[in-house]
C-alpha positions in Angstrom: -37.2 52.0 154.4 -35.0 49.0 153.2 -38.0 47.1 152.7 -39.3 49.7 150.3 -35.7 50.1 148.5 -35.6 46.2 148.1 -39.1 46.4 146.5 -38.1 49.1 144.2 -34.6 47.3 143.4 -36.1 44.0 143.0 -38.8 45.7 140.4 -35.7 47.2 138.7 -34.0 43.9 138.7 -36.9 42.1 137.1 -37.6 45.0 134.6 -33.9 44.8 133.4 -34.0 40.9 132.9 -37.1 41.4 131.1 -35.5 43.9 128.7 -32.3 41.6 128.3 -34.4 38.7 127.5 -36.4 40.8 124.8 -32.9 41.9 123.3 -31.9 38.5 122.9 -35.1 37.6 121.4 -34.8 40.5 118.8 -31.2 39.9 117.9 -30.3 37.7 114.7 -29.7 34.1 115.5 -26.2 32.8 114.3 -26.4 32.1 110.6 -26.8 28.4 110.1 -25.2 27.0 107.1 -27.4 26.5 104.2 -28.8 22.9 103.8 -26.7 21.4 100.8 -29.0 21.6 97.8 -29.2 17.9 96.1 -27.0 17.7 93.4 -28.8 18.1 89.9 -29.1 14.6 88.4 -27.3 14.0 85.1 -29.7 13.5 82.2 -29.7 9.9 80.9 -28.2 10.1 77.4 -29.6 7.6 75.2 -27.6 5.1 73.3 -26.7 6.3 70.0 -29.2 4.8 67.3 -27.5 2.6 64.9 -28.6 3.4 61.5 -28.2 -0.4 59.5 -27.9 0.3 55.5 -28.5 -2.9 53.9 -28.2 -3.2 49.9 -30.9 -5.5 48.8 -32.5 -6.7 45.8 -35.6 -5.3 44.4 -37.1 -8.7 44.4 -36.7 -8.8 48.3 -38.8 -5.5 49.0 -42.3 -7.0 50.3 -40.3 -9.5 52.4 -38.0 -6.9 53.9 -40.5 -4.3 54.6 -42.5 -7.0 56.7 -39.0 -8.1 58.3 -38.2 -4.3 59.0 -40.7 -3.8 62.2 -39.6 -7.3 63.6 -36.0 -6.8 63.7 -36.0 -3.4 65.2 -38.3 -4.3 67.5 -35.7 -7.5 68.8 -33.0 -5.1 68.5 -33.7 -1.7 70.4 -31.6 1.1 69.0 -31.3 -0.3 65.4 -32.9 1.6 62.3 -32.9 -0.5 58.9 -32.7 1.6 55.8 -33.1 -0.4 52.6 -31.0 0.6 49.5 -33.2 -1.3 46.7 -32.2 -1.9 43.5 -30.9 -4.5 41.0 -27.9 -6.6 42.2 -25.7 -5.4 39.7 -26.0 -1.4 40.2 -25.9 -2.0 44.1 -22.6 -4.0 43.7 -21.1 -1.5 41.7 -22.4 1.5 44.2 -20.4 -0.5 46.7 -17.4 -1.0 44.7 -17.4 3.0 44.3 -17.8 3.5 48.0 -21.7 3.8 48.6 -22.2 3.4 52.4 -23.5 -0.1 53.1 -23.4 -2.6 56.0 -25.0 -5.5 54.2 -25.5 -6.8 50.8 -28.4 -9.2 49.9 -28.0 -10.1 46.2 -30.2 -12.0 43.9 -27.5 -13.7 42.1 -24.1 -15.5 42.7 -22.2 -13.6 40.2 -22.7 -10.0 41.7 -21.6 -11.3 45.4 -18.5 -13.1 43.7 -17.3 -9.8 42.0 -17.5 -8.0 45.6 -15.6 -10.9 47.2 -13.0 -10.8 44.6 -12.1 -7.4 45.4 -12.1 -8.4 49.2 -15.1 -5.9 49.6 -17.1 -8.2 51.8 -16.2 -10.4 54.9 -15.9 -13.8 53.1 -16.8 -15.8 56.4 -20.0 -14.1 56.6 -21.4 -14.9 53.1 -24.6 -17.1 53.3 -27.1 -18.2 50.7 -30.2 -17.3 52.6 -33.1 -18.1 50.0 -33.9 -19.4 46.6 -36.2 -18.4 43.5 -37.5 -19.3 40.4 -38.2 -17.6 36.9 -41.8 -17.3 35.5 -43.6 -15.9 32.5 -46.3 -13.5 33.4 -49.2 -11.8 31.5 -52.0 -9.5 32.6 -54.6 -11.0 34.6 -57.2 -10.3 32.4 -54.9 -10.9 29.2 -56.7 -12.5 26.1 -53.2 -14.3 25.1 -53.3 -18.0 24.7 -49.8 -18.4 25.6 -49.1 -21.0 27.9 -45.3 -21.7 27.6 -41.8 -19.9 27.1 -41.8 -21.7 23.9 -44.7 -19.5 22.4 -42.7 -16.4 23.0 -41.9 -16.1 19.2 -45.6 -15.6 18.8 -46.8 -12.4 16.7 -49.4 -11.9 19.3 -46.8 -10.8 21.9 -45.5 -7.4 20.4 -43.4 -6.6 23.8 -41.6 -9.1 26.2 -40.7 -7.3 29.3 -37.0 -8.5 31.0 -34.6 -7.0 33.2 -31.4 -5.5 31.5 -29.1 -8.6 31.5 -25.9 -6.6 32.3 -27.3 -5.4 35.7 -30.4 -7.2 36.7 -30.3 -10.9 37.7 -33.7 -11.8 36.6 -32.8 -10.2 33.2 -29.6 -12.4 32.9 -31.5 -15.7 34.1 -34.0 -14.7 31.2 -31.5 -14.3 28.3 -29.7 -17.7 29.7 -33.4 -19.7 29.7 -34.2 -17.9 26.0 -30.6 -18.7 24.8 -31.5 -22.3 25.7 -34.6 -22.3 23.8 -32.9 -20.4 21.0 -35.4 -17.5 21.3 -33.0 -14.7 22.4 -32.3 -13.4 18.9 -35.9 -14.1 17.3 -37.6 -12.1 20.2 -34.5 -9.5 20.9 -36.8 -7.0 18.6 -39.8 -6.9 20.9 -37.8 -6.8 24.2 -38.6 -4.1 26.9 -35.9 -3.7 29.6 -36.5 -2.8 32.9 -33.8 -1.2 35.3 -34.9 -4.0 37.9 -37.4 -6.8 38.1 -39.7 -4.8 40.1 -40.1 -2.6 36.6 -40.7 -5.5 34.8 -43.4 -6.5 36.7 -44.6 -2.7 36.5 -44.5 -2.7 32.2 -46.7 -6.0 32.5 -49.1 -4.9 35.1 -49.7 -1.5 33.0 -50.1 -3.1 29.7 -46.9 -1.8 28.2 -45.8 -5.1 27.6 -48.0 -8.2 26.7 -45.8 -10.6 28.9 -42.7 -10.4 30.8 -40.2 -12.5 32.9 -39.9 -12.1 36.5 -39.5 -14.1 39.8 -42.0 -16.1 41.1 -41.8 -14.1 44.4 -42.5 -10.8 42.3 -45.6 -12.5 40.8 -46.9 -13.7 44.0 -47.2 -10.1 45.1 -49.3 -8.8 42.6 -53.0 -9.4 41.7 -52.5 -7.9 38.3 -50.6 -10.6 36.9 -50.9 -14.4 36.1 -48.4 -17.0 35.9 -48.7 -18.7 32.6 -45.6 -21.0 32.7 -42.5 -21.3 34.9 -39.1 -22.1 33.3 -37.4 -25.1 33.6 -34.5 -25.0 36.2 -31.9 -26.7 33.6 -32.2 -23.6 31.3 -30.5 -21.1 33.5 -28.0 -21.0 36.5 -29.5 -21.7 39.8 -31.2 -18.6 41.5 -29.7 -18.4 44.7 -29.6 -15.2 47.1 -26.3 -14.6 49.0 -26.2 -12.1 51.6 -22.7 -10.8 53.1 -21.5 -8.1 55.6 -19.7 -5.6 53.9 -16.0 -5.2 55.1 -15.9 -1.6 55.7 -19.3 -1.7 57.8 -19.0 0.0 61.2 -21.7 -2.3 62.4 -20.6 -5.8 61.3 -22.4 -7.4 64.4 -25.7 -6.0 63.7 -25.4 -6.8 60.0 -24.7 -10.1 60.5 -27.5 -10.3 63.2 -30.0 -9.2 60.5 -28.4 -11.9 58.3 -29.2 -14.6 60.6 -32.7 -13.4 60.9 -33.1 -14.1 57.4 -31.8 -17.6 58.1 -33.8 -18.1 61.1 -36.9 -20.2 61.0 -39.1 -16.7 61.2 -37.0 -15.3 58.6 -37.7 -18.3 56.1 -41.1 -18.2 57.1 -41.5 -14.9 55.6 -39.7 -15.3 52.8 -41.7 -18.4 51.7 -45.0 -16.2 52.3 -43.9 -13.8 49.6 -43.0 -16.6 46.9 -39.2 -17.4 47.5 -38.2 -21.1 48.0 
């Protein structure tokens, strides 16, 4: 009897233990703290792109266009923006507060004007290249003109030059013609360009039989030919000064660009386009 009771008791004990284990297994486990999620990575903010605004004489157009990708590659985050035109007009724009970081002039006179008004950093001013004055005619022109002295010839009905008041090339042309005592005799046939590139276009298009431009401009055109080079004694030296604008917010970068022009690489490119 006791053995039977023991067996039944053992059976119930085993059954109770099994039920308890089942209950424990089915009960929810203690909540585990959620795994810490990785902190979101902060987006890398790219450095602000610097737009360097360069006011430059129109005669520098081709050389500067070749320099642009080279300089930008060497100075990541810098974008060059060129404001091209006659040096006189560019100087006036800077005087009137137009945004600019660097001025590349085709004449000493226009740079002197800005320096006198303390609009440039005087210590940054440097002459970075030179040029010469040439007489051009259309490539297929039948004209037999071969010197400046012949510009009074009746075969030339229109002579293109830059506006002397604002275009340095026109100023130098006037000085040369005055030296030769031809300014007044040819005044009736003069066609004025707003910059030296427009003068070149007048000759290329046939709107003027001849024109006076820089040697660098003539070197870029396949539509004109040089028939004479002005004697350097006939006009003031054609030098190109560059200087950082005093109000520029990017003076270091502007100085770096000017230094590039003065480097061997910069000089080589300028010479390629006819500068001296």
